[in-house]
C-alpha positions, 0 to 999 in steps of 0.5 A, a space after each residue: 574457713 581458712 583466710 590467712 597465714 602468718 609466716 616467720 621469716 628467718 629459718 622459715 623463708 631465708 637461712 644464713 649460711 654458717 651462722 652461729 648465735 654466739 659467734 655472731 654476738 661475740 664478733 659483731 655485737 660485743 664490740 659495738 657495746 664495748 665502744 659504749 662501755 657496756 660489757 654484757 656476756 653472751 649468756 645474759 644476752 641469750 637469756 634475754 633473747 629467749 625470754 628468760 629475762 625481760 628485754 628491759 634487764 639490760 638497764 642494770 648495765 646503765 643503758 636504756 633498754 630501747 637504746 640497747 635494742 636499737 644498737 643490737 638491731 643496728 648491728 644486725 643490719 650491718 651483719 646482713 648487708 655484709 652476709 648479702 654481699 657475700 652470698 651467704 643469705 639464701 632463700 630456701 628453694 621452696 619460697 615461691 610457694 608463698 606466691 601460690 598461697 597468695 594466688 588462692 586469695 589468702 592474706 599473707 603476713 610476715 612476722 619477725 623477732 628481728 627489726 623492721 628494717 632488718 625484716 624488710 631487708 631480707 625480704 627485699 633481697 630476694 623479691 619476697 616483699 610482694 607476697 605480704 600484705 603486712 610485714 612486722 618486725 619488733 616493736 620498740 614500744 613493746 620489746 617483750 612482745 616479740 615471739 613467743 609473745 602473741 603480741 606481733 602475731 595479734 598485731 598482724 591479725 588486727 591489720 589483716 582483719 582476721 580472726 585467729 580461727 581463720 588464720 594459721 601460723 607458719 614457722 620453724 621454731 618453738 617460739 613460732 608455735 608458742 606465739 601462734 598458740 597464745 594467739 589462739 591459732 592453729 600452727 604449721 611447723 615446717 620441719 627443716 630443723 626437726 619437729 617442734 612439739 605442740 604444732 597442729 601440722 607438720 610439713 617438710 617444706 612450703 610446697 607440702 603447706 600449699 598441699 595442706 591448704 588446698 585440702 582445707 579450702 
């Protein structure tokens, strides 16, 4: 019996107009790192984000890795505030569907690889926080626990008091699919940017997810 849903946030519920990962890194992050005497090229940074390299890899550049990721997250929050000011963070038009799912009596969580502060900021921008029983951003005590690791998803399951078989993961990316699968859950891929191999269900938008959940209940 389905009792809960765990949602990804960025690119599943909201999007950033004109966002380019490399451009963001070079324009926003690199200057902040250079101020602290850290030279880190985009390719190396990208590998730490995708999990090809551990988050602690940056310690070879002479900085504590927790400190490093706090710098990154501080920059990310500044970026999000600026994008919000410019009206360039947008909710997808179907986000109201999360409220509909909540009305069905499901427990609902949001899990993001962004920091707790960045995640809560974006959800609060559009009044989405009220839909979620729990919101988890990255955990500084386990920085390699971000998706595709199941760590944050399992943390949300524990707080919701649900078993993996009672819950579905909902997201747009390969990281979401892998994290959900590794936690032992069924995964719904919202195909905003194409289908990700390995999901159990595919929906075009969140209203289609509502229809899928209704059938399950």
